[in-house]
C-alpha positions in Angstrom: 103.6 91.3 109.1 101.0 93.7 107.2 97.2 92.8 106.8 95.4 94.4 103.9 91.7 95.6 103.9 89.9 94.1 100.9 86.3 95.2 101.2 83.7 94.9 98.8 81.8 97.7 100.3 84.4 100.2 99.8 85.8 101.8 96.5 88.9 99.9 95.3 91.7 101.7 93.3 94.0 98.7 94.0 96.3 99.2 90.7 97.4 102.3 92.6 96.3 102.0 96.4 95.3 99.5 98.6 92.2 100.3 100.7 94.0 100.0 103.9 97.1 98.4 105.4 97.9 97.5 108.8 101.7 97.3 109.6 102.8 96.7 113.3 100.5 98.5 115.6 99.5 101.1 112.9 96.9 101.4 110.5 96.7 103.7 107.4 93.8 104.2 105.1 92.3 107.1 103.1 88.3 107.0 102.2 86.1 109.4 100.9 82.0 109.3 99.8 82.4 106.9 97.0 80.6 103.6 97.1 82.1 100.4 95.9 81.0 101.5 92.3 83.0 104.6 92.5 80.1 106.8 92.7 79.1 109.2 95.2 75.3 108.3 95.1 73.2 110.7 97.0 76.3 112.0 99.2 76.4 115.6 97.0 76.9 118.0 99.8 80.1 118.2 102.0 78.3 117.0 105.1 77.0 113.9 103.4 80.3 113.3 101.8 81.9 113.5 105.2 79.5 111.3 107.1 79.8 108.8 104.1 83.7 109.1 104.5 83.7 108.4 107.9 81.4 105.5 107.5 83.6 104.0 104.9 86.6 104.6 107.4 84.8 102.7 109.6 84.0 100.0 107.4 87.8 99.6 106.6 88.7 99.5 110.2 86.4 97.0 111.2 87.7 94.8 108.6 90.7 94.7 110.6 88.9 94.4 113.9 89.4 98.1 114.7 87.1 101.3 115.1 87.0 104.7 114.9 88.1 105.5 118.4 91.5 103.7 117.5 92.1 106.9 115.1 95.1 108.8 116.1 95.7 111.2 113.0 93.2 112.6 110.3 94.0 115.0 107.6 90.8 116.6 105.9 91.1 117.4 102.3 88.6 120.0 100.7 88.6 121.5 97.4 86.3 124.1 98.9 87.7 125.3 102.1 84.3 126.8 102.8 83.1 123.6 103.6 85.3 123.3 106.6 83.0 124.2 109.4 80.2 121.9 108.0 82.8 119.1 108.0 84.0 119.8 111.5 80.7 119.6 112.8 80.5 116.1 111.3 83.8 115.2 113.2 82.3 116.6 116.4 79.5 114.3 116.4 81.4 111.5 115.5 84.0 112.0 118.4 81.8 113.6 121.0 84.4 113.5 123.8 87.7 115.0 122.8 89.4 114.1 126.2 88.9 110.5 125.5 89.2 110.1 121.9 89.6 112.5 118.9 92.2 112.0 116.3 95.1 114.9 115.7 93.3 116.9 112.8 94.3 119.0 110.0 92.1 120.7 107.5 93.6 121.5 104.2 92.1 123.6 101.1 93.5 121.6 98.3 93.1 122.3 94.3 91.3 119.4 93.6 90.3 115.4 94.6 89.6 112.7 92.1 86.3 111.3 91.6 84.5 114.9 92.0 85.0 114.3 95.9 84.4 117.4 98.2 85.9 115.6 101.0 88.6 112.9 101.8 89.9 111.8 104.9 93.6 110.3 105.3 93.7 108.5 108.4 96.0 106.7 110.7 94.7 104.4 113.5 96.7 102.7 116.4 95.9 99.3 118.1 98.3 100.3 121.0 96.4 100.7 124.2 98.9 103.1 125.6 97.7 106.3 124.3 97.0 109.9 125.5 94.7 112.8 124.5 96.9 115.9 124.4 94.7 119.1 125.6 96.6 122.2 126.9 95.2 125.8 127.5 97.7 127.9 126.1 97.6 127.3 122.2 94.6 128.0 120.4 93.0 125.4 118.1 93.2 125.5 114.3 89.8 125.2 112.5 88.5 121.6 113.1 90.9 120.7 116.0 89.6 119.6 119.3 92.9 118.1 120.8 96.3 119.4 120.1 97.7 115.8 119.4 97.7 112.1 120.4 100.6 110.1 122.1 100.5 106.5 121.2 103.3 104.7 122.9 106.6 106.7 122.3 105.3 108.7 119.2 103.3 111.8 119.1 101.0 113.1 116.5 100.3 116.7 116.6 97.2 118.5 115.1 97.9 121.1 112.6 99.1 124.3 114.2 98.8 127.7 112.6 99.2 131.4 113.7 95.5 131.9 114.3 94.1 133.5 117.4 90.8 132.2 119.1 88.8 134.2 116.5 90.4 131.8 113.7 92.4 134.8 112.0 96.1 135.5 112.2 97.2 138.3 114.4 100.0 139.1 112.0 98.2 138.6 108.5 100.7 138.6 105.4 103.9 138.2 107.4 105.3 134.7 106.8 108.3 135.2 109.2 106.1 136.0 112.0 103.7 133.3 111.3 106.3 130.6 111.1 107.9 131.7 114.6 104.5 131.4 116.2 104.1 128.1 114.7 107.1 126.8 115.9 106.5 128.4 119.2 103.2 126.6 119.6 104.5 123.2 118.6 106.9 123.7 121.1 104.6 124.5 123.9 102.9 121.6 123.1 105.7 119.3 123.4 106.5 120.9 126.4 103.5 119.5 128.1 104.7 116.2 127.3 108.3 116.6 128.7 109.6 117.0 125.1 111.2 119.9 122.8 111.4 121.1 119.2 114.5 118.6 119.4 112.1 115.5 119.5 110.5 116.4 116.2 111.6 114.1 113.4 108.8 114.6 110.6 107.1 117.7 109.5 104.7 118.9 106.6 104.5 122.5 106.0 101.4 123.7 104.1 101.8 127.3 102.7 99.7 129.3 100.8 102.1 130.0 97.8 105.7 129.8 96.9 106.1 133.6 97.2 106.2 132.8 101.1 108.9 130.2 100.9 112.1 132.5 101.4 110.7 134.2 104.5 109.3 130.6 105.8 112.7 129.1 105.4 115.1 131.7 106.8 112.6 132.0 109.7 112.5 128.3 110.4 116.0 128.1 110.2 116.9 130.5 112.5 114.4 129.3 115.0 115.9 125.9 114.5 119.6 127.1 115.5 120.9 125.6 118.6 118.3 122.7 118.5 119.3 121.1 115.1 122.3 120.8 113.4 121.9 122.1 109.8 122.3 118.5 108.4 119.9 116.9 110.8 117.0 119.0 110.3 113.4 117.0 110.4 112.5 115.1 107.2 110.0 117.6 105.9 107.5 118.1 102.9 106.8 121.7 102.1 103.6 121.7 99.8 101.9 124.8 98.5 97.9 124.6 98.8 94.8 126.6 97.9 93.5 127.7 101.1 94.3 127.5 105.1 91.7 130.4 106.1 91.6 134.0 106.3 95.1 135.5 106.7 96.8 132.1 107.4 99.7 131.6 105.5 101.1 128.4 107.0 99.8 125.3 108.7 102.5 122.9 110.2 102.1 119.1 111.3 104.9 117.6 113.4 105.5 113.9 114.4 107.9 113.6 117.6 109.6 110.9 119.2 110.4 110.2 122.8 113.4 107.7 122.1 116.6 108.1 119.8 116.2 108.8 116.0 118.4 107.7 113.2 119.2 109.9 110.3 119.3 108.0 106.7 120.5 109.5 103.4 121.5 108.0 100.1 124.5 109.6 98.2 122.2 109.3 95.1 119.7 111.6 96.3 120.3 115.7 96.6 120.8 116.6 99.9 119.2 120.1 101.5 121.3 121.1 104.8 119.5 123.8 106.5 116.1 122.6 105.0 115.4 119.0 105.7 116.7 115.5 106.1 116.3 112.9 103.6 114.8 110.3 106.1 114.7 109.7 109.7 114.1 106.0 111.3 112.3 105.9 114.7 112.2 102.1 116.0 111.6 100.0 112.7 109.5 102.9 110.9 111.3 105.1 108.3 109.8 108.4 107.5 110.9 109.9 104.3 111.0 113.6 103.2 108.6 114.3 100.2 110.5 113.3 97.2 110.3 115.2 93.7 112.2 115.0 90.6 115.1 117.3 91.8 118.2 115.3 90.9 121.9 115.3 91.1 124.1 116.4 88.1 127.6 116.9 89.0 128.6 117.7 85.3 125.9 119.9 84.3 126.2 123.7 83.9 122.5 124.3 84.2 120.9 126.3 87.0 118.1 125.8 89.0 115.7 127.5 91.3 115.5 124.7 93.9 119.2 125.6 94.8 117.8 128.7 97.1 116.3 125.8 99.5 119.9 125.3 100.9 121.5 127.9 103.2 124.6 129.4 101.7 127.4 128.1 103.7 126.1 124.5 102.9 125.8 125.0 99.1 127.6 122.3 97.2 129.7 122.7 94.6 127.7 120.8 92.1 124.5 121.7 91.0 120.9 120.5 91.2 118.5 120.4 88.5 114.8 119.3 87.9 114.9 116.3 85.6 112.2 115.4 83.3 110.9 118.7 82.9 107.2 118.7 81.8 106.9 115.2 81.8 104.6 113.6 84.7 105.6 110.1 83.9 109.1 110.9 83.9 109.0 113.0 87.1 107.1 110.3 89.1 109.6 107.7 88.1 112.4 109.9 89.4 110.6 110.7 92.8 110.0 106.9 93.2 113.7 106.0 92.4 114.6 108.5 95.1 112.4 106.7 97.5 114.0 103.5 96.5 117.3 104.6 96.9 116.7 105.9 100.2 115.0 103.0 101.5 118.2 100.8 100.1 120.5 103.0 102.1 118.2 102.2 105.4 118.7 98.6 104.5 115.2 98.2 103.1 113.3 97.6 99.7 110.1 98.9 98.1 108.3 96.0 99.5 108.7 97.8 102.9 106.6 100.9 101.9 103.2 100.7 103.8 101.6 104.1 102.8 102.3 107.2 100.1 100.8 110.5 99.6 100.9 111.8 96.0 100.9 115.6 95.6 100.2 116.6 91.9 100.1 120.4 90.6 96.4 120.9 89.4 95.7 120.6 85.7 97.6 117.4 84.7 96.4 114.2 83.4 96.3 112.0 86.3 96.3 108.8 84.3 100.1 109.7 83.0 101.2 109.6 86.9 99.1 106.4 87.4 100.7 104.4 84.5 104.4 105.2 86.0 103.4 105.0 89.6 102.1 101.3 89.1 104.7 100.4 86.4 107.5 101.5 89.0 106.1 99.6 91.8 105.4 96.3 89.8 109.1 96.5 88.6 110.5 97.0 92.2 107.9 95.3 94.6 107.9 91.5 95.1 104.3 91.6 96.4 101.4 92.4 94.1 99.9 94.3 97.2 100.3 98.1 96.9 100.7 100.6 99.8 97.9 102.6 101.2 97.9 106.0 100.2 95.9 108.8 97.8 96.7 111.6 95.4 95.7 115.1 95.8 95.9 118.3 93.5 97.9 121.1 94.9 98.7 124.6 93.9 102.5 124.5 93.4 105.4 122.3 94.4 109.2 123.1 94.1 110.1 125.0 90.8 109.4 123.0 87.6 108.1 119.9 89.7 105.0 118.4 88.9 104.8 115.7 91.4 105.9 114.9 95.1 105.5 111.8 96.8 105.7 111.3 100.5 106.6 107.7 101.7 106.4 105.8 104.9 108.0 102.3 105.4 108.0 99.8 108.1 111.6 98.0 108.0 112.2 94.5 109.0 114.4 93.9 112.2 
């Protein structure tokens, strides 16, 4: 059962994304400072746009009988990371008591947002009364954080974690291996405060400063996971390369954990990445898919691809992977969405079950080409005319030759 936000007070991009979706006990919505006419009006600076974004979030939540105090996760997207402290001050004013209510928060410096926006807020709210703020003394806050996470029933949403000290700079600048281990150690410390461990993580988002850090990050993460996860049961993951995370910060990670059992889901039609990530993981009736791009299976091909290095050598398959529709944003969007459809079907679901997407586009492309392919695919494979909640943002890089990556979250029936 889902409820949809349809407010005349909010900007609507309904051919692509719903203003907001409530599915089960979770609500998903993304807002910025634009009004219903699509214009920013007088909100030209970052603080003004942050205030307007929060007001618009509140309007969307109120349409479903909810409020800002029910937010459990908030991703703050900034084309100019220099605006971070001003925007953080706006959040502090909106949530003055972190011990009572403050969402798990992550600040990211992205390459661009559509509409000329300087701020966009991607939010998750929960109506469950079983909620607990997570605050511990052993882990420094990343910029903009005021709590380490929020537990909602059996789900734990953690704030973004990096290797910065209390002064906001990394103790080992330029060393992605050390920063990766530090980040995972801090996530483990937060989870232990809740009686959990790294093994209870099922979904991660790894935001890195550039692809040059990928090899060191990959190997350090894999070694840290040894004895915790089987190589073919790593968390579902998205590895996104963005513009800025703060001075000397090379990695910021967001994790979601679950107190109960999880089920791994995969489709033989979609490429596997043991030692890197799982295709999807089901917790309860929620299906969390790893970010999907245009890397495809091509057992007959003799073409090589740089993407193969994401796999550990002992698990490298005999067939090759290759990026499909190279240079074609529309084609790559269709490939990524086809992967999502195949994984959903392996879980017993359909595209109708998708409630939220996040679309990462390599900067400098014609967004209308993505939009055309995205809308066309959902119209062809979704019986409902209602689109999932979601947003798009511009990033620095993705996997080699990939122009788009899509995260998806689905609520399965039964």
